[in-house]
DOBAVO-915505 format. One record per residue (C-alpha): residue in one letter; x, y, z. Coordinates in nm, 4 decimals. Example, Ala and Ser with C-alpha at 12.3 -4.5 7.8 and 13.67 -1.06 7.14 Angstrom:
BEGIN
+------+----------+----------+----------+
! rest !        u !        v !        w !
+------+----------+----------+----------+
!    A !   1.2300 !  -0.4500 !   0.7800 !
!    S !   1.3670 !  -0.1060 !   0.7140 !
+------+----------+----------+----------+
//
This chain:
BEGIN
+------+----------+----------+----------+
! rest !        u !        v !        w !
+------+----------+----------+----------+
!    X !   0.5070 !  -1.4481 !  -1.6230 !
!    X !   0.1946 !  -1.5149 !  -1.4250 !
!    X !   0.0395 !  -1.1805 !  -1.3010 !
!    X !   0.0563 !  -1.2998 !  -0.9394 !
!    X !   0.3783 !  -1.5025 !  -0.9281 !
!    X !   0.5358 !  -1.2428 !  -0.6968 !
!    X !   0.2463 !  -1.2329 !  -0.4511 !
!    X !   0.3424 !  -1.3735 !  -0.1057 !
!    X !   0.1131 !  -1.4924 !   0.1686 !
!    X !   0.3675 !  -1.4926 !   0.4554 !
!    X !   0.5997 !  -1.2013 !   0.5043 !
!    X !   0.9651 !  -1.3127 !   0.5525 !
!    X !   1.1168 !  -1.2257 !   0.8865 !
!    X !   1.2683 !  -0.8895 !   0.8227 !
!    X !   1.3533 !  -0.8444 !   1.1904 !
!    X !   1.5397 !  -1.0981 !   1.4099 !
!    X !   1.4640 !  -1.1510 !   1.7754 !
!    X !   1.7233 !  -0.9015 !   1.8913 !
!    X !   1.5668 !  -0.6292 !   1.6777 !
!    X !   1.2163 !  -0.7036 !   1.7965 !
!    X !   1.3345 !  -0.6972 !   2.1559 !
!    X !   1.5156 !  -0.3751 !   2.1021 !
!    X !   1.1977 !  -0.2111 !   1.9645 !
!    X !   0.9782 !  -0.3405 !   2.2408 !
!    X !   1.2232 !  -0.2318 !   2.5084 !
!    X !   1.2453 !   0.1118 !   2.3362 !
!    X !   0.8741 !   0.1533 !   2.3645 !
!    X !   0.8710 !   0.0530 !   2.7263 !
!    X !   1.1558 !   0.2835 !   2.8229 !
!    X !   1.0141 !   0.5744 !   2.6214 !
!    X !   1.3094 !   0.5975 !   2.3851 !
!    X !   1.0769 !   0.5052 !   2.0991 !
!    X !   0.7578 !   0.7012 !   2.0942 !
!    X !   0.5320 !   0.8858 !   1.8452 !
!    X !   0.7690 !   1.1815 !   1.8549 !
!    X !   1.0782 !   0.9668 !   1.8113 !
!    X !   1.0237 !   0.6892 !   1.5611 !
!    X !   1.2819 !   0.4127 !   1.5140 !
!    X !   1.4889 !   0.4866 !   1.2064 !
!    X !   1.6138 !   0.1238 !   1.1608 !
!    X !   1.2582 !  -0.0174 !   1.1546 !
!    X !   1.1387 !   0.2568 !   0.9255 !
!    X !   1.4183 !   0.2016 !   0.6676 !
!    X !   1.3677 !  -0.1739 !   0.6605 !
!    X !   0.9942 !  -0.1505 !   0.6044 !
!    X !   1.0349 !   0.1256 !   0.3377 !
!    X !   1.2965 !  -0.0833 !   0.1608 !
!    X !   1.0657 !  -0.3881 !   0.1528 !
!    X !   0.7786 !  -0.1909 !   0.0083 !
!    X !   1.0137 !  -0.0287 !  -0.2387 !
!    X !   1.1146 !  -0.3687 !  -0.3532 !
!    X !   0.7470 !  -0.4393 !  -0.4116 !
!    X !   0.7170 !  -0.1256 !  -0.6165 !
!    X !   1.0143 !  -0.2231 !  -0.8322 !
!    X !   0.8922 !  -0.5815 !  -0.8680 !
!    X !   0.5432 !  -0.4743 !  -0.9752 !
!    X !   0.6594 !  -0.2029 !  -1.2133 !
!    X !   0.9258 !  -0.4392 !  -1.3678 !
!    X !   1.1953 !  -0.1731 !  -1.3415 !
!    X !   1.3818 !   0.0312 !  -1.0819 !
!    X !   1.5081 !   0.3850 !  -1.1007 !
!    X !   1.8539 !   0.2751 !  -1.2269 !
!    X !   1.6903 !   0.1014 !  -1.5237 !
!    X !   1.5163 !   0.4046 !  -1.6643 !
!    X !   1.6233 !   0.7396 !  -1.8208 !
!    X !   1.6451 !   1.0269 !  -1.5790 !
!    X !   1.3270 !   1.2370 !  -1.5737 !
!    X !   1.1613 !   1.0024 !  -1.8302 !
!    X !   0.7909 !   0.9155 !  -1.7683 !
!    X !   0.8987 !   0.5877 !  -1.6119 !
!    X !   1.1400 !   0.7710 !  -1.3911 !
!    X !   0.8864 !   1.0220 !  -1.2663 !
!    X !   0.6332 !   0.7467 !  -1.2029 !
!    X !   0.8693 !   0.5243 !  -1.0060 !
!    X !   1.0051 !   0.8277 !  -0.8151 !
!    X !   0.6528 !   0.9167 !  -0.7027 !
!    X !   0.5661 !   0.5617 !  -0.6145 !
!    X !   0.8821 !   0.5225 !  -0.4127 !
!    X !   0.8206 !   0.8455 !  -0.2265 !
!    X !   0.4682 !   0.7299 !  -0.1432 !
!    X !   0.5816 !   0.4056 !   0.0223 !
!    X !   0.8357 !   0.5940 !   0.2296 !
!    X !   0.5639 !   0.8315 !   0.3524 !
!    X !   0.3404 !   0.5272 !   0.4139 !
!    X !   0.6154 !   0.3601 !   0.6172 !
!    X !   0.6400 !   0.6626 !   0.8500 !
!    X !   0.2657 !   0.6596 !   0.9023 !
!    X !   0.2671 !   0.2867 !   0.9558 !
!    X !   0.5282 !   0.3078 !   1.2333 !
!    X !   0.3467 !   0.5993 !   1.3932 !
!    X !   0.0304 !   0.3881 !   1.4184 !
!    X !   0.2220 !   0.0892 !   1.5426 !
!    X !   0.3943 !   0.2892 !   1.8199 !
!    X !   0.0497 !   0.4352 !   1.9227 !
!    X !  -0.0939 !   0.0859 !   1.9370 !
!    X !   0.1872 !  -0.0574 !   2.1400 !
!    X !   0.2081 !   0.2450 !   2.3655 !
!    X !  -0.1556 !   0.1966 !   2.4585 !
!    X !  -0.0577 !  -0.1352 !   2.6226 !
!    X !   0.1876 !   0.0341 !   2.8671 !
!    X !  -0.0775 !   0.1014 !   3.1314 !
!    X !  -0.3802 !  -0.0777 !   3.2681 !
!    X !  -0.6193 !   0.1179 !   3.4828 !
!    X !  -0.3633 !   0.3869 !   3.5268 !
!    X !  -0.0896 !   0.1588 !   3.6414 !
!    X !   0.2281 !   0.0709 !   3.4478 !
!    X !   0.2123 !  -0.2848 !   3.3150 !
!    X !   0.5009 !  -0.5110 !   3.4216 !
!    X !   0.7572 !  -0.5497 !   3.1422 !
!    X !   0.7041 !  -0.9229 !   3.0893 !
!    X !   0.3334 !  -0.8773 !   3.0524 !
!    X !   0.3813 !  -0.5813 !   2.8211 !
!    X !   0.6369 !  -0.7737 !   2.6142 !
!    X !   0.3915 !  -1.0581 !   2.5590 !
!    X !   0.1175 !  -0.8265 !   2.4210 !
!    X !   0.3616 !  -0.5973 !   2.2415 !
!    X !   0.5202 !  -0.8859 !   2.0532 !
!    X !   0.1778 !  -0.9900 !   1.9258 !
!    X !   0.1141 !  -0.6388 !   1.7978 !
!    X !   0.4659 !  -0.6100 !   1.6499 !
!    X !   0.4182 !  -0.9309 !   1.4505 !
!    X !   0.0747 !  -0.8145 !   1.3310 !
!    X !   0.2191 !  -0.4978 !   1.1854 !
!    X !   0.5537 !  -0.6353 !   1.0603 !
!    X !   0.4473 !  -0.9785 !   0.9308 !
!    X !   0.0755 !  -1.0094 !   0.8664 !
!    X !   0.0044 !  -0.6476 !   0.7636 !
!    X !   0.3379 !  -0.6088 !   0.5823 !
!    X !   0.2745 !  -0.9170 !   0.3696 !
!    X !  -0.0521 !  -0.7679 !   0.2426 !
!    X !   0.1135 !  -0.4286 !   0.1965 !
!    X !   0.3943 !  -0.5733 !   0.0018 !
!    X !   0.1443 !  -0.7555 !  -0.2277 !
!    X !  -0.0393 !  -0.4194 !  -0.2663 !
!    X !   0.2854 !  -0.2450 !  -0.3624 !
!    X !   0.3402 !  -0.5036 !  -0.6371 !
!    X !  -0.0181 !  -0.4830 !  -0.7632 !
!    X !  -0.0496 !  -0.1034 !  -0.7556 !
!    X !   0.2843 !  -0.0566 !  -0.9275 !
!    X !   0.1902 !  -0.3036 !  -1.1887 !
!    X !  -0.1245 !  -0.1087 !  -1.2407 !
!    X !   0.0731 !   0.2191 !  -1.2690 !
!    X !   0.2894 !   0.0693 !  -1.5414 !
!    X !  -0.0110 !  -0.0798 !  -1.7141 !
!    X !  -0.1921 !   0.2558 !  -1.7050 !
!    X !   0.1036 !   0.4275 !  -1.8727 !
!    X !   0.0756 !   0.1736 !  -2.1558 !
!    X !  -0.3018 !   0.2242 !  -2.1733 !
!    X !  -0.2560 !   0.5998 !  -2.2119 !
!    X !   0.0092 !   0.5546 !  -2.4797 !
!    X !  -0.2080 !   0.3201 !  -2.6922 !
!    X !  -0.5582 !   0.4597 !  -2.6263 !
!    X !  -0.5732 !   0.5761 !  -2.9841 !
!    X !  -0.5767 !   0.2146 !  -3.0946 !
!    X !  -0.7511 !   0.0749 !  -2.7941 !
!    X !  -0.9967 !   0.3349 !  -2.6628 !
!    X !  -1.1909 !   0.0954 !  -2.4386 !
!    X !  -1.1173 !  -0.1024 !  -2.1250 !
!    X !  -1.3023 !  -0.4000 !  -1.9929 !
!    X !  -1.3014 !  -0.5104 !  -1.6285 !
!    X !  -1.2247 !  -0.8743 !  -1.5683 !
!    X !  -1.2142 !  -1.0831 !  -1.2569 !
!    X !  -1.0150 !  -1.4039 !  -1.2157 !
!    X !  -1.3433 !  -1.5926 !  -1.2867 !
!    X !  -1.3168 !  -1.8502 !  -1.0083 !
!    X !  -1.4830 !  -1.9245 !  -0.6833 !
!    X !  -1.2528 !  -1.6878 !  -0.4883 !
!    X !  -1.3862 !  -1.3762 !  -0.6604 !
!    X !  -1.5393 !  -1.1354 !  -0.4109 !
!    X !  -1.9081 !  -1.0473 !  -0.4806 !
!    X !  -1.8313 !  -0.6728 !  -0.5029 !
!    X !  -1.5648 !  -0.7496 !  -0.7719 !
!    X !  -1.8026 !  -0.9892 !  -0.9528 !
!    X !  -2.0487 !  -0.6920 !  -0.9837 !
!    X !  -1.7816 !  -0.5160 !  -1.1879 !
!    X !  -1.7003 !  -0.8004 !  -1.4198 !
!    X !  -1.7075 !  -0.7280 !  -1.7925 !
!    X !  -1.7946 !  -0.3595 !  -1.7466 !
!    X !  -1.6705 !  -0.1687 !  -2.0524 !
!    X !  -1.5818 !   0.2026 !  -2.0401 !
!    X !  -1.3609 !   0.4317 !  -2.2415 !
!    X !  -1.0155 !   0.4930 !  -2.1112 !
!    X !  -1.0977 !   0.8534 !  -2.0142 !
!    X !  -1.4158 !   0.7582 !  -1.8182 !
!    X !  -1.4093 !   0.8609 !  -1.4531 !
!    X !  -1.5182 !   0.5016 !  -1.3685 !
!    X !  -1.1463 !   0.4051 !  -1.3792 !
!    X !  -1.0610 !   0.6785 !  -1.1244 !
!    X !  -1.2309 !   0.4580 !  -0.8667 !
!    X !  -1.2419 !   0.1023 !  -0.9941 !
!    X !  -0.9138 !   0.0455 !  -1.1693 !
!    X !  -0.7893 !  -0.2804 !  -1.0113 !
!    X !  -0.6708 !  -0.3749 !  -0.7566 !
!    X !  -0.9865 !  -0.3043 !  -0.5626 !
!    X !  -0.8888 !  -0.4737 !  -0.2350 !
!    X !  -0.6125 !  -0.6573 !  -0.0547 !
!    X !  -0.4719 !  -0.9332 !  -0.2780 !
!    X !  -0.7240 !  -0.8452 !  -0.5513 !
!    X !  -0.6652 !  -1.0485 !  -0.8729 !
!    X !  -0.8801 !  -0.8416 !  -1.1034 !
!    X !  -0.7515 !  -0.6864 !  -1.4257 !
!    X !  -0.8567 !  -0.4842 !  -1.7249 !
!    X !  -0.8119 !  -0.5631 !  -2.0939 !
!    X !  -0.7821 !  -0.3163 !  -2.3784 !
!    X !  -1.0387 !  -0.3243 !  -2.6582 !
!    X !  -1.0300 !  -0.1556 !  -2.9950 !
!    X !  -1.4078 !  -0.1516 !  -2.9943 !
!    X !  -1.6904 !  -0.2169 !  -2.7496 !
!    X !  -2.0301 !  -0.1303 !  -2.6195 !
!    X !  -2.0138 !   0.0966 !  -2.3202 !
!    X !  -2.1845 !  -0.0463 !  -2.0127 !
!    X !  -2.4469 !   0.1620 !  -1.8449 !
!    X !  -2.3516 !   0.1843 !  -1.4819 !
!    X !  -2.5953 !   0.4622 !  -1.3782 !
!    X !  -2.7686 !   0.2327 !  -1.1230 !
!    X !  -2.4570 !   0.0390 !  -1.0316 !
!    X !  -2.3991 !   0.0158 !  -0.6520 !
!    X !  -2.0650 !  -0.1272 !  -0.5468 !
!    X !  -2.0373 !  -0.2012 !  -0.1800 !
!    X !  -1.7442 !  -0.3282 !   0.0189 !
!    X !  -1.4665 !  -0.1829 !  -0.1935 !
!    X !  -1.2650 !  -0.0055 !   0.0672 !
!    X !  -1.2177 !   0.3668 !   0.0284 !
!    X !  -0.8436 !   0.3207 !   0.0422 !
!    X !  -0.8631 !   0.1264 !  -0.2806 !
!    X !  -1.0921 !   0.3579 !  -0.4755 !
!    X !  -0.8173 !   0.5289 !  -0.6747 !
!    X !  -0.6115 !   0.4750 !  -0.9918 !
!    X !  -0.2389 !   0.4214 !  -0.9136 !
!    X !  -0.1324 !   0.5196 !  -1.2637 !
!    X !  -0.3215 !   0.8464 !  -1.2586 !
!    X !  -0.2510 !   0.9474 !  -0.8979 !
!    X !   0.1048 !   0.7997 !  -0.8968 !
!    X !   0.0544 !   0.6365 !  -0.5530 !
!    X !   0.0581 !   0.2933 !  -0.3973 !
!    X !  -0.1295 !   0.3822 !  -0.0839 !
!    X !  -0.3976 !   0.6483 !  -0.0700 !
!    X !  -0.4616 !   0.9078 !   0.2090 !
!    X !  -0.7799 !   0.7030 !   0.2862 !
!    X !  -0.5716 !   0.4262 !   0.4401 !
!    X !  -0.6188 !   0.4028 !   0.8142 !
!    X !  -0.2500 !   0.4650 !   0.8814 !
!    X !  -0.3025 !   0.8215 !   0.7655 !
!    X !  -0.5735 !   0.8857 !   1.0288 !
!    X !  -0.3455 !   1.1018 !   1.2377 !
!    X !  -0.4379 !   1.2427 !   1.5783 !
!    X !  -0.4963 !   1.6221 !   1.5307 !
!    X !  -0.2107 !   1.7279 !   1.7557 !
!    X !   0.0324 !   1.5139 !   1.5440 !
!    X !  -0.0782 !   1.6410 !   1.1964 !
!    X !   0.1872 !   1.9029 !   1.1649 !
!    X !   0.4515 !   1.6492 !   1.2689 !
!    X !   0.3093 !   1.4096 !   1.0047 !
!    X !   0.3894 !   1.6698 !   0.7370 !
!    X !   0.7599 !   1.6142 !   0.8143 !
!    X !   0.7076 !   1.2365 !   0.7617 !
!    X !   0.7315 !   1.2044 !   1.1428 !
!    X !   1.0966 !   1.3083 !   1.1372 !
!    X !   1.1947 !   1.0141 !   0.9141 !
!    X !   1.4091 !   1.0734 !   0.6038 !
!    X !   1.2802 !   1.0440 !   0.2461 !
!    X !   1.4891 !   0.8299 !   0.0067 !
!    X !   1.6772 !   1.1328 !  -0.1402 !
!    X !   1.7846 !   1.2263 !   0.2098 !
!    X !   1.9376 !   0.8942 !   0.2970 !
+------+----------+----------+----------+
//
């Protein structure tokens, strides 16, 4: 199967009009706020991203042996997207709540609804499409890394490869064909994907000449992508902007903003 067959460019409508209206009205009335996230929205987003995890990994938890390596990896990846979903909604609510007033006055509901709907779609269609793709790509990388670790005795080298076409980003092109040993810290930061909808990959080699990267400067690879999903067992890193929590809410964030983890559902 093509590596990117599952990648989508438009997020399907997870939420119907009634659900969108309910959420927006909840923000306006104060029923939904940063101390009282919406469970229904949270669960739908988390389920969508979990589907991305299972799609990318090629298995779900019911397909693997309990406490096996695959089970532990999938369990960690699934937990990560649930935590991410809590942080995502927290930031969405903060953003939408900022639209409630203008110069100290409450904005009329119809005016608020127009602006809030735009923000809602941004988070739950545009952003979610990219996040779903990232869940696929990072989970595929996690599975791939497990295979790399299992076979590094036969294939001790990895070579970075771009898609090799006109859509390759300059910062990714600068990494093309770099060869490093499996255990090199280079792969802690530059194991693909290295950006939203990144199409780069690595290939295993039984022999190769290690590339000198002492003077390599790689710009424009976002901090939230400078990690190795297989080593850290995550889909989204703490460097993602959603995890930039207001200081007064950091303790609340430790409880996943009051939202349940998958094993609590």
